[in-house]
NUMARMAR-637530 format. One line per 8 residues: number of its first residue (from 1); for each residue x, y, z of C-alpha. Coordinates in steps of 0.2 Angstrom, whole numbers, always signed. Example, Ala and Ser with C-alpha at 12.3 -4.5 7.8 and 13.67 -1.06 7.14 Angstrom:
BEGIN
1	+62,-22,+39 ~ +68,-5,+36 .
! end
This chain:
BEGIN
1	+630,+234,+65 ~ +642,+225,+78 ~ +636,+238,+91 ~ +618,+234,+88 ~ +622,+216,+89 ~ +631,+218,+106 ~ +616,+228,+112 ~ +604,+214,+106 .
9	+614,+201,+115 ~ +614,+212,+131 ~ +595,+214,+130 ~ +593,+195,+128 ~ +605,+191,+142 ~ +595,+204,+153 ~ +579,+196,+149 ~ +585,+178,+153 .
17	+593,+184,+169 ~ +577,+194,+175 ~ +566,+179,+172 ~ +577,+167,+181 ~ +579,+179,+196 ~ +560,+182,+196 ~ +557,+163,+196 ~ +569,+160,+210 .
25	+562,+173,+221 ~ +544,+166,+218 ~ +549,+148,+221 ~ +559,+153,+236 ~ +544,+162,+244 ~ +532,+148,+240 ~ +544,+135,+247 ~ +545,+145,+263 .
33	+526,+146,+264 ~ +524,+128,+262 ~ +536,+124,+276 ~ +532,+140,+286 ~ +533,+131,+303 ~ +551,+126,+301 ~ +555,+143,+293 ~ +548,+153,+308 .
41	+556,+141,+321 ~ +573,+143,+312 ~ +572,+162,+312 ~ +566,+162,+331 ~ +580,+150,+335 ~ +593,+164,+334 ~ +584,+173,+348 ~ +585,+190,+340 .
49	+567,+194,+343 ~ +552,+189,+353 ~ +542,+174,+347 ~ +528,+184,+341 ~ +539,+196,+331 ~ +548,+181,+323 ~ +532,+173,+317 ~ +527,+189,+308 .
57	+544,+192,+302 ~ +544,+175,+293 ~ +529,+180,+283 ~ +536,+197,+279 ~ +551,+189,+271 ~ +540,+178,+261 ~ +529,+193,+255 ~ +545,+203,+251 .
65	+552,+188,+240 ~ +535,+185,+232 ~ +533,+204,+227 ~ +551,+205,+221 ~ +548,+189,+210 ~ +532,+196,+203 ~ +540,+212,+199 ~ +555,+204,+190 .
73	+544,+193,+180 ~ +533,+207,+173 ~ +548,+219,+171 ~ +542,+233,+182 ~ +554,+246,+189 ~ +568,+235,+184 ~ +582,+247,+191 ~ +574,+250,+208 .
81	+568,+232,+209 ~ +586,+226,+206 ~ +593,+238,+219 ~ +580,+232,+232 ~ +583,+214,+228 ~ +602,+217,+230 ~ +600,+225,+247 ~ +589,+211,+252 .
89	+602,+198,+247 ~ +615,+207,+256 ~ +605,+206,+272 ~ +602,+188,+269 ~ +621,+185,+267 ~ +625,+195,+283 ~ +613,+184,+292 ~ +621,+168,+284 .
97	+638,+174,+289 ~ +633,+176,+307 ~ +625,+159,+307 ~ +642,+152,+301 ~ +652,+162,+314 ~ +641,+155,+328 ~ +643,+137,+321 ~ +626,+135,+315 .
105	+627,+123,+300 ~ +608,+117,+300 ~ +597,+120,+285 ~ +594,+139,+283 ~ +576,+135,+276 ~ +580,+147,+261 ~ +569,+135,+250 ~ +559,+128,+264 .
113	+560,+110,+267 ~ +560,+105,+248 ~ +579,+105,+249 ~ +591,+106,+264 ~ +604,+119,+260 ~ +618,+123,+273 ~ +622,+141,+276 ~ +638,+139,+266 .
121	+629,+134,+250 ~ +615,+147,+253 ~ +628,+160,+254 ~ +636,+155,+237 ~ +618,+154,+229 ~ +614,+171,+236 ~ +631,+178,+230 ~ +627,+172,+212 .
129	+610,+180,+213 ~ +618,+196,+219 ~ +629,+196,+204 ~ +613,+194,+193 ~ +604,+208,+202 ~ +619,+220,+200 ~ +620,+216,+182 ~ +601,+220,+180 .
137	+604,+237,+188 ~ +616,+241,+174 ~ +607,+233,+160 ~ +588,+233,+163 ~ +577,+225,+150 ~ +562,+236,+143 ~ +557,+242,+161 ~ +538,+246,+163 .
145	+531,+257,+176 ~ +513,+251,+181 ~ +501,+264,+188 ~ +502,+265,+207 ~ +483,+262,+208 ~ +486,+245,+200 ~ +502,+240,+209 ~ +496,+245,+227 .
153	+480,+233,+227 ~ +492,+219,+220 ~ +504,+222,+234 ~ +490,+223,+247 ~ +482,+207,+240 ~ +498,+197,+240 ~ +502,+202,+258 ~ +484,+198,+263 .
161	+485,+181,+254 ~ +501,+176,+263 ~ +494,+181,+280 ~ +477,+173,+277 ~ +485,+157,+270 ~ +496,+156,+285 ~ +490,+166,+300 ~ +504,+169,+313 .
169	+500,+157,+328 ~ +501,+172,+340 ~ +486,+180,+331 ~ +475,+164,+332 ~ +479,+154,+347 ~ +477,+161,+365 ~ +478,+152,+382 ~ +472,+134,+383 .
177	+469,+121,+396 ~ +478,+105,+390 ~ +470,+90,+398 ~ +482,+77,+405 ~ +480,+62,+418 ~ +486,+71,+434 ~ +483,+55,+444 ~ +495,+44,+434 .
185	+508,+58,+433 ~ +508,+59,+452 ~ +510,+40,+453 ~ +525,+41,+442 ~ +533,+54,+453 ~ +532,+43,+469 ~ +548,+35,+477 ~ +555,+21,+466 .
193	+545,+27,+451 ~ +553,+34,+434 ~ +549,+52,+438 ~ +554,+53,+456 ~ +570,+62,+454 ~ +562,+74,+442 ~ +555,+83,+458 ~ +541,+91,+448 .
201	+530,+94,+463 ~ +542,+105,+472 ~ +546,+123,+465 ~ +543,+129,+448 ~ +546,+118,+433 ~ +542,+117,+415 ~ +536,+100,+411 ~ +536,+95,+393 .
209	+528,+79,+386 ~ +536,+76,+369 ~ +541,+63,+357 ~ +557,+62,+347 ~ +548,+55,+332 ~ +535,+70,+331 ~ +541,+85,+321 ~ +530,+97,+331 .
217	+537,+90,+347 ~ +555,+94,+340 ~ +550,+111,+335 ~ +542,+114,+352 ~ +558,+110,+360 ~ +567,+121,+348 ~ +556,+135,+353 ~ +558,+132,+371 .
225	+577,+132,+368 ~ +576,+149,+360 ~ +566,+155,+375 ~ +579,+148,+387 ~ +592,+157,+378 ~ +584,+174,+376 ~ +579,+175,+394 ~ +595,+165,+402 .
233	+584,+152,+410 ~ +591,+137,+419 ~ +589,+121,+409 ~ +587,+112,+425 ~ +570,+120,+427 ~ +564,+111,+411 ~ +559,+92,+413 ~ +557,+84,+396 .
241	+547,+67,+397 ~ +548,+56,+382 ~ +540,+39,+377 ~ +552,+25,+377 ~ +555,+21,+359 ~ +552,+3,+354 ~ +567,+4,+342 ~ +582,+16,+345 .
249	+581,+31,+333 ~ +595,+31,+320 ~ +607,+46,+324 ~ +604,+61,+313 ~ +618,+64,+301 ~ +612,+82,+297 ~ +615,+97,+309 ~ +599,+102,+318 .
257	+592,+118,+325 ~ +597,+118,+344 ~ +584,+109,+354 ~ +580,+110,+373 ~ +588,+96,+383 ~ +583,+100,+400 ~ +582,+85,+412 ~ +576,+70,+401 .
265	+566,+55,+407 ~ +560,+41,+397 ~ +544,+32,+402 ~ +535,+17,+394 ~ +525,+22,+378 ~ +508,+16,+385 ~ +510,+26,+401 ~ +515,+41,+391 .
273	+499,+40,+381 ~ +489,+37,+396 ~ +495,+53,+404 ~ +494,+64,+388 ~ +478,+55,+381 ~ +488,+52,+365 ~ +492,+70,+362 ~ +509,+79,+360 .
281	+517,+90,+363 ~ +510,+96,+380 ~ +519,+109,+390 ~ +514,+112,+408 ~ +520,+126,+420 ~ +520,+118,+437 ~ +522,+126,+454 ~ +523,+115,+469 .
289	+513,+102,+459 ~ +499,+114,+453 ~ +498,+117,+435 ~ +497,+136,+432 ~ +497,+136,+413 ~ +498,+124,+399 ~ +501,+124,+380 ~ +501,+114,+364 .
297	+513,+118,+350 ~ +504,+133,+343 ~ +501,+143,+358 ~ +518,+143,+367 ~ +519,+160,+377 ~ +537,+166,+378 ~ +533,+180,+390 ~ +523,+169,+402 .
305	+536,+155,+403 ~ +550,+168,+406 ~ +540,+177,+420 ~ +536,+160,+427 ~ +554,+154,+429 ~ +562,+171,+433 .
! end
């Protein structure tokens, strides 16, 4: 009788742990999808892979977490699912350890932008989850084995849904011509004007119009920083033009993803809006004053920028 009671308690514990782990994986995937822009920029900021691969990889992580979560919740292939989840958590932990080694303490986006979690706390969370998944490998709870012809369409459907709800920018956006007031920009670059020392009409320069209050501008600067890091580009070739804020921005108390600094110039807000026609960010590749390529946030082309400056 005591043995049967012990087995019953183990089965109950296994059921609770399985449902808890499944819910956490599903919530994590949905949270990442909700804040996909921040998540993909975070992955790219480590400069491991080209931008296009990082955008796809972000969605692959979401698909993997969502499929694992669903599999845990329905109790399918519990031993295999637990082993795969354990391996995925180990990969996450190695990545987080690397982030800590290189002094990256900004939010790891493991639950998107719902909660800002540092790599240290995320490492602790993943380690607890790893203990749970290892427990499930030893004590599976009534595992089921769905037919492959049922599970395959489900997997394909989940993958397709994620990529349809959030199509990678590199699949949707090509080159574009971003309109700006070239005449007013030229006037601001004349002697005794704010941009005279920027020297954007000589040589090759990446000119970025951005605002510190605009989240997509900040993420554009984060992408450009990763491009500069991956291709060893000179920060002096990047000119960042910002509107003069009416009130100083309060300093951020949280660690941030590294942003491009370049050579920064502040111009009056009205003048900034006249040049950009109120749009931001705008990124121009200028050679001797001629704009060869231009981008908004979504169609930044890593290869084109690297080739232009090298």
